[in-house]
C-alpha positions as CSV (number, residue, x, y, z in Angstrom):
1,M,23.4,119.9,-17.4
2,I,23.3,116.7,-19.4
3,D,19.6,116.1,-17.8
4,L,18.7,119.4,-18.8
5,T,19.9,119.0,-22.3
6,E,18.5,115.5,-22.4
7,Q,14.8,117.2,-21.2
8,V,15.1,119.9,-23.4
9,F,15.6,117.5,-26.7
10,H,13.0,115.3,-25.4
11,K,10.2,118.0,-25.9
12,L,11.7,118.7,-29.6
13,G,9.7,115.7,-30.4
14,P,10.2,111.3,-31.1
15,K,13.3,112.1,-33.4
16,Y,15.0,113.4,-31.0
17,T,14.2,112.1,-27.8
18,E,17.8,111.5,-26.9
19,P,20.8,113.9,-28.2
20,R,23.6,112.6,-30.4
21,P,27.2,112.9,-28.6
22,I,28.1,115.7,-30.8
23,Q,24.8,117.4,-30.4
24,T,25.5,117.0,-26.2
25,Q,29.4,118.4,-27.1
26,L,28.4,121.1,-28.9
27,L,25.5,122.3,-26.6
28,R,27.9,121.8,-23.4
29,Q,30.4,124.2,-25.4
30,L,27.7,126.8,-26.3
31,T,26.4,126.7,-22.8
32,E,29.8,127.3,-21.7
33,D,30.6,130.1,-23.7
34,R,27.1,131.8,-23.4
35,P,27.4,133.7,-26.7
36,K,24.0,136.3,-28.1
37,L,24.8,135.2,-31.6
38,A,27.0,131.7,-32.4
39,M,27.5,130.6,-35.6
40,V,28.4,126.0,-35.6
41,E,30.5,125.2,-38.2
42,A,29.7,121.1,-38.6
43,P,29.0,118.4,-40.6
44,C,25.7,117.5,-42.6
45,G,23.3,115.4,-40.8
46,I,24.5,116.3,-37.2
47,G,20.9,117.8,-36.3
48,K,22.3,121.5,-36.3
49,S,18.8,122.8,-36.3
50,A,17.5,120.8,-33.5
51,L,20.7,122.2,-31.7
52,G,19.6,125.5,-32.3
53,I,16.2,125.2,-31.0
54,A,17.4,123.3,-27.9
55,Y,20.1,126.3,-27.2
56,G,17.1,128.6,-27.6
57,E,15.1,126.6,-24.9
58,L,18.0,126.7,-22.6
């Protein structure tokens, strides 16, 4: 799953070529639970928008 996660983040542009550890952790948790609607509560500046786009791509 990590390889797929990195591929998805790489498609988001040069700023997101490599997911941050917290993004990888949250995305792993989301893909295990597979909710249709998810609300992520996380600190500012971790890239929640990119995380949402990546989850949509998966």
